[in-house]
N, C-alpha and C positions, 0 to 999 in steps of 0.2 A: 788673221790674214788667210784668205782662201787660196788654196793651191791650184795652179792651172792643171795639175794632174788629176783633179776631180773630173775632168772631161774625158779621161781614158775610158774605154769600153768597160762596162760592168761596175764602175766605181760607185760605192755606197759611202756617203759621208759619215765620218765619225762624229760622236756627240760629246758633250761635256768638255773636259779639259783638253781633249784632242780634236775639238772642232776645227775644221779648216783643211784637214787632209782626209784620205780615204780610210775607212775602217777595214774594207776589203774590196776586192775587185771581182767578186762573184763566186770564188771558190776558196774558202778559208783554209781547208786542209791542204789543198794543192799549193797554196802560197806558203804555208808553213814548211811543207816538204822541200820546196824550192830553196827557202832560206837555209834549212838544215843541210841541204846538199851544196850550199855555197854559191847559189845562182840567184839572179835578180837583185833587187834593191828595195829599200823602204823609204818612202817620202816622209821625212821628219821636218818639213819646211815650216811647220807651225811653232817649232821650238824657238826660244829666245836666243839670239846671238849677240854676244858682247865681246869687245876687244879692249885690250889695255896695251898702250904703246909707251915708249919713253925709256930712258936709260935705267931708271930705278924700278921698272915694272915687276921684276921677279923678287927683288929684296923687299919691295913694298907689299906685294901680295903675300909674301912669306909671313908678314906680321899679322895678316888678317884671316888667313885660311888655316884649316886644320892640317893641311898637308905641307910637307917640306918641299918648297919650290924655289928657294933662293938660288940654287945651283942646277935647276932643271935644264938638262941638255936640250938643244934644239931638236925638235922632232919627237921627243919623249912625251908620251901621253900620261895623264894622271887624273885622278878624281879628288875633289876637295869639298869640304863643307864650310858654310858660315853658320856659326852658332849664336844664340842669344847669350846674354850675360849669365844666364842660368844653365847654359849648356844644351839648350833645346835646338833642334835643327831648324834653321830658317831657309837656307839655300843649299842645293846640291849642284856642283859645277863639274863639268866634264871639259877638260882643257888640254891645250897643247901650245907650246911656244915654237914659232917658226924661225927664231933667231932675231926677229925684229918686233914681233907682235905676239901677245898671248891671245889666243882664240879660245872662247869658251861657249858652250851652249848650256842652257838651263830650261826649266819647265816653262811651257807657254804662258805668256802674260806676266812673268815674274821680273822682267827686265827693269821696269820702272823702280820697284823697290830695291832690287839689287844695285842698280846704278846709283840710286839715292844714298844707299849706305856707303858704297865705294867713294862717291864724291865727298861725302862727309868726312872721310878719313884721309884725304889727299895731303893736307897740310903743306909742307914745303917739298914734298917728293916730286921728282920729275916724271910725272905720269899723265896720260890722257886716257880717259875712259869713254867709250862710245857704244851706243846702241846701233848694231849693224843688222838688226833683224829684217829691216825693209830691203836691204841690199843682198844678204846672203841667206841661203837655205841649207839646212842640214840634211844630208842624204846618207843613209846607212847601207854599206855593203857587207854582207854576212861573212863570217869566217870561212876561208877557203875560196872566196871569190877571186877570179883572175882578172877582173875588170881593172883597167888602169884609170887612175884619177887624172882629170885634165891637168895639163901643165900649169903650175903656179897655184894650185889649190892647196889650202891648208888641210892636213889629214891627221886624224887621231887614230893610231893603230892600237887595237885592244885585243884581248883573247877572243872577243865575241865578234870581231869584224872591224871595219873601218868607218869612221864618221868623216864625211867630207863637208867642208864649208864651201858650198858651190854658189857662184853668183846666181841670183834668182832668174836672170834672163836666160840661163843655160839649162834650167830644169827640164824643159820639154825636149830639147835635143839630147840631153843625157838619158832621159827615159826611153827615147826612141832607140838609142844605141845600146842600152844596158838592161833592157827588160828581160823577163816580165816583172812588173811591179807587184810588190806584196804590201798588204795593208797593215794598219796598226794592230789589228787583232792577231795577226800572225807574229808580228814582232813582240807583242805582249805575251803571247803563249810561250815563246822561247825564253823571254825574260823570267817568267814565273818558273819555268822548268829549271833555269839556272839559279834560282833563289836570289835574284838580284832585286834589291829594293828600289822604289821610286818615290821621290818626294811628292807628297799630297795623296799618295795611295797607301803606302806602308807607314806613313807618318801622320801624326796629329800634332796639336800644339805643345805637347810635352814629351815628344820622342827624343831620346838621346842616342848617339851613334852606336853604343854597345848593344842596344836592343835589336838592331837590324843586321849586325855583322859589318856595318860600315867602319867599325873600328879597325878592321883588317885592311880595307882597301882605300879609305879616304882620310884616315887619321894617322899622323906620324906621332908616336908616343914619346919620342925623344926630343921634341921641340916644345917650347912654350910660347909665350908672347902672342896669344890670340884670345879673343873674347870667348869665354866659356871653357877655357883650358882647365880651370880649377875643378870643374865638375868632371871633366873627362879623366883627369888624374886621380881624383878621389874615388870614383867608381872603379877605375882600373886597378888601383892599389889597395883599396880598403873595403870594397863592397861588391855587390852584384846589381845589375840593372833590374828594375822591377818587372819588366816584361821581356819576352823573347819572341823572335820571328820563328814561325813553323811553316812547313810545307804540308799541304793537305791533299790526300787522294779522296775525291768525293764519290759518293754513290752514283754510279753511271746510269741507274734506272730513273733518276730524277730528270724531268724535262727542263726545269729552270735552274740556272746557276744561282747560288746565294749572292746577293749584291754586295757592293762595298758597304761596310758598316754593319752587315748582318751579324748578330750576336753569336758567339761561340760558347757552348756549354759542354759539360760532361754528358755523354750519351746516356749513362746510367741515371742521370737526374731528369732526363726528358726535357721537353721544350719549356717547362716552367722552372727549370733549375737556375742556379746562380750564374750570372754572366761572368765568363772568365776571359773574354777578349772579343775580338771582332775580325771579320774577314776584310782583308785589305784589297786583294785582287783575285778574281776568279775567271778562269778561261777554259776553253775546250782545246785539248792538245791532240795532234794527229795520231800520236801513239799511246799516250798515257790516259786519254779520255779527259773527263772533267777534273781539273786540279785547281788549287788556290794557294795563296799565301795568307797567313793570319798572324795577328799579334795577340799573344795570350800572356797571362800572368806567369811569372817565372816558375812558380811551384806547381803548375799543372803537371801531373804524372806523365812521364815520357811515353808510356805505353797505353795511356788511357784513350779509348775510343771517344770521339767527340761528335757533337752536333753543330753544324754550321747552318744557322737558322733552323730549318727542319730536315736538312740533308745530313746523312751519316758521313763521317769523315775519319780517316785514319791519318795520324800525324807522323811526319818525319822531322827529326831535329835539324834546324838550320843554325840556331844560336844555342850553345850549351847553357843549361840553367846555372 
């Protein structure tokens, strides 16, 4: 779904999973600094928006999600995952209940599969699931922003800012009142700086929550009764995840960033060495320079210099081995 804000001056369209919104508006680092200072907003209107209504909505979602939501207070935001039977991550959801409706946003284009699963699990519960992507757009206000959400808007308050579920027809007027707009690249740079994983970027078909640190923010370890819970409990209590997320400081002399999927090796072994993981997201940060997240084998030495494709990289621990 193409955002009307692509008509703003300087807008350069994003590609791939983020197609439909702006990658930037002509000045990547200025946009990053604005967000870091708590000004402006990010157009996330390409993201999927799904709602759940009905008297059983929270108790029903509690049975399906990794998070404890049966008693979620109105206005309290949380993150949750949907796992496969083997404990692999299938959906990452960012949700809030407004007292009558659970609002959630998810990765672009995932709403059909998400709703398909939710509908298959309704049984006798009093719930209604709806795809609201065509009606509502997600807009992100950074932490520290003093902008006011329009009256009646569902809002997710998080340590990183506020996510607004804005009627699509109000996008342009909101942009005019709350600019400057910042693009996806600025938003992604701050996400990588904060070590926050993203479905489809930091995940592959076999990723489990422990590998990315989502076990701390999106999984409640004292609840059961959800698909994949056995794997979560087994790894938490009896073992270690096979891989771990790391933060990389990349060699700033390189012109090109290593792309998603670029192989990670020990620097001492050179470019022909054994593959130990892969780059998940790489960005240029306004203060840190080129940085990245990568998923590597758990036993990679914590102090080992690495190669991300052909680029030298120093690692910081995100998930303890």
